[in-house]
Structures are given as structure tokens and as C-alpha cells.
C-alpha positions in Angstrom: -7.5 -3.4 17.7 -7.6 -7.2 18.0 -4.3 -8.9 18.8 -3.6 -12.4 17.6 -0.6 -13.3 19.7 1.8 -13.5 16.8 5.1 -12.0 17.7 8.0 -11.4 15.3 11.6 -10.2 15.8 13.0 -7.2 13.9 16.4 -8.1 12.3 19.5 -5.9 12.3 18.4 -4.3 9.1 15.0 -3.3 10.5 13.0 -6.1 8.7 10.2 -8.1 10.0 8.5 -11.1 8.4 4.8 -10.9 7.8 3.3 -14.3 8.8 2.3 -16.4 5.7 -1.3 -16.7 7.0 -1.6 -12.9 6.8 0.0 -12.7 3.4 -2.3 -15.3 2.0 -5.4 -13.6 3.6 -4.4 -10.2 2.1 -3.3 -11.8 -1.2 0.2 -10.3 -0.8 2.7 -12.2 -3.1 6.5 -12.0 -3.3 7.8 -8.8 -4.9 4.5 -6.9 -4.3 4.6 -3.6 -2.5 3.1 -2.9 0.9 2.3 0.5 2.3 3.9 1.4 5.7 1.8 3.9 7.6 2.6 5.5 11.0 -0.5 5.8 13.2 -1.0 7.0 16.8 -1.2 3.4 17.8 1.9 2.1 16.0 2.7 1.0 12.4 0.1 -0.2 9.9 1.1 -2.4 7.0 -1.2 -3.0 4.1 -1.1 -4.2 0.6 -0.4 -1.2 -1.7 -3.1 -0.5 -4.3 -2.3 2.5 -6.6 -4.8 5.3 -6.6 -5.2 8.7 -8.3 -3.3 11.3 -6.3 -5.9 13.9 -7.2 -9.3 12.2 -6.8 -8.5 8.8 -5.1 -10.0 6.6 -7.9 -8.4 3.2 -8.3 -9.4 2.5 -11.9 -8.0 3.5 -15.3 -4.7 4.7 -13.8 -1.6 5.9 -15.6 1.8 6.0 -13.8 3.3 9.5 -13.8 6.7 9.3 -12.2 6.1 7.7 -8.8 2.4 8.7 -8.7 -0.7 7.7 -10.5 -3.4 9.7 -12.2 -6.8 8.5 -13.5 -8.0 9.0 -17.0 -10.6 11.6 -15.9 -8.0 13.8 -14.0 -5.6 13.5 -17.0 -8.4 14.8 -19.3 -9.1 17.7 -16.9 -5.4 18.6 -16.7 -5.2 18.6 -20.5 -7.9 21.3 -20.7 -6.1 23.6 -18.2 
């Protein structure tokens, strides 16, 4: 993984500021969600993009509780 030399301090509440250059590059705006993923190398942050929990599609989604389902999977579920 390429390092950029940007170092940030974690505050007393466990927060860290994502540099503005990164937020602009990733098109992360205030109040948008980011995904926090634990990897073998450390922690990965990425902009959260909803996806169907059954098939992984990212289009035609409906929010069901805290998850998302695509139109196709909803239709399949209706037939069961």
C-alpha cells in the first residue's frame, strides 16, 4: 500500500479527521456515511455505497431496516 506521509492524531473520543484532499477525491461530503473495515494490514475507510445484501447489486435498491435489497431479489422473495 502506498503511503502519503499524512499523519493524523486520534482524539479522546477515538475520532480522526480525514484530510480534505482525500474527501474531495473520494467525493465524501459532510453527513455522508463511510464504511470502517478491519483488515490484516489495519483499518480501511471508504465511502459507503449501499448494495443488495443478497446479490450485491448497487442499483434499484430499497431500504429494509438497516439493509438494502434490489428490485430483483424482492421479486424473488415475493414468489417464495
